[in-house]
N, C-alpha and C positions, 0 to 999 in steps of 0.2 A: 224421312222419306216415306211417302205414301204410295201404296201399291193396291191394286184391286186384283183379287183372285176368285176363282169359282171352284166349288166343291160339289160333286154329284153324290147324292145319298138316297136313302129310302125312308119310309115313314117310321120304321123302328129306330133308326139312328137319329132321325129328326127330333124325336122326343127328348134326346139327351144332348141336343146341340148347345144348350146353355152350360153344359158340364163337359166340355171337350176334353178328352183324355189325350194329352200330348205325349204321354209315355207309351201309348199303344203303338205296336208295330205288327202289322199283319204278315210280316215276313218279307216285306219289300225293303231291302237294305240300300236303296238308291241314295237317299239322303238321311237315313236313319229314322229314329222314332220321331213322331210329330203328326201334325194335322196338315195334310197335303192339299194344295190348291193348284189349279192351272191359272197362270197369270194371264189376265186379259182374254181368257178363252172360255166364254160361256158354252160355245159349241162343243169343245172338248170335254168339259164336265158333263154335259148332257149325253154325249156319246159314251162316256165312261159308265154311266148308269145302264146303258144297253149291254156293255160287256159283263156287268154284274148280274144281269137278268132280274133286275128289281121289278116288282109288280107296280108299286107306287113310287114314282120317280120325282125327285126334287133337286133343284140346283140352288145352291146358296151363293150369294155374292158377299164376299168378305173384304172389308176395308182394313188394310194392314197399315200400321204406323210404326216405323222402326227407325231409330237413329242409325246412320250409315256405319258407325263404329260397331254396332251390334248385328250387322248384316254380313254373312259370308256369301259373297256374290261371285259365282263362277261364270256370270254372263257378260262381264265387262273386262276390258284390259286396263282399266284405270289403276288397279292395284296388281298388275300382272306379276310383279316381282314377289309379292306376298303369296299369290296363288301358286306360282312356280315352286316356291319354298315349301308350301303346304303339300303339293303333290310329290315333291322329292322326299319329304319326310314320310309321307304315306307309303311310297314305294320302298323306301329303305326299311321301315319298321313292319309293314303289314302284308305287302303283296306276296312275299315268300310263304307266309303262313295262311294264305287265303282268307284274310280278314277283309270283310267288305268295307267299302268306302263309308257307308252310313254308320257302321259299327265304330269306325275310327272317329268320325265326327262326333258321335255320341260320347265316346271315351274322352275326347278333348273337352267337351262341355261338362260332363259329369265328374270326371276324375281330375282334370287339370283346372277346373273352375274358369274356363274361358267363357266370357259373357257374350254368347251368340244367341240371339232371339229368333232369327230367321235365316234360313239357308235358301239360296236361289240358284238354279242351274238349268241349262238347256237339256231337255230330255231327248236324247238321240235314239231311244228305243222305238219311237214312232218315226215313220218315214217322213223326213222333211221335204219340202218342196223347194226346188231350185229353178230359178228363172235366169237365163243367160240373155244379156242384151248389150248392145254397144254403148259406150259412153261418149264417143266422139265420132264425127262423120267419117265414114270409110272403114270403121272398125266393126268387126263382127264378133259377137259373143266375148267382148273384152272384160266383162265383169259378171259377177254372179250375185243375184239377190236371193237370199235364203229365207224361207218362212218355216218356223218350227215352234214347238211347244216349250214354254218355260214353266218349270215346276217351282213352287214355293213350298217350303216345309217350315211350318211354324213350330218353334221349339219352346216358346214362352207365350202363354195365353195373353199376357199383358200387351203383346204386340197387336192383338186384334182390337180394332177400334169399334167395329160395327159389323153385324151380320144381317143381311136381308134375304128373305125368301124370294127368289126370282121366278121360279117355274114350278108348276104343279101339273104333272102328267101331260106334258106337251101343250098346255094351254098358255 
């Protein structure tokens, strides 16, 4: 499966882009340690650099190539039974002890040797946009279309096929 993601960074971090440290975690335990991207969202990566108050801002376009068996995908219901089992296990083992989801994912990968190279999830920390519209004549607001951010967390550098520099300081 090929994915495109975007990563906002600064000139200091750009110098080390060929040596991405996937073991680094800035304290964000959302999906655990890894290299984070916004899937298909150049604008969100660019906006993220504003949150970080970078002087020199860069956005990287990252082409990810991962076999679906090595992708932990919380964005689809294709494997909803597996995902439900995952969250039941997390709740049973970790919630009571305030262990973060990302810490649990990292434990499974590192200690249980589960071969996950990429984790993908909808980021609900940002306000998503909802659009209500009818789907048949005479119906009002009968369905909802949601627009939200999807985050990709790279757990294995080998899943990165290519990195392109897309933006330099708003140009």
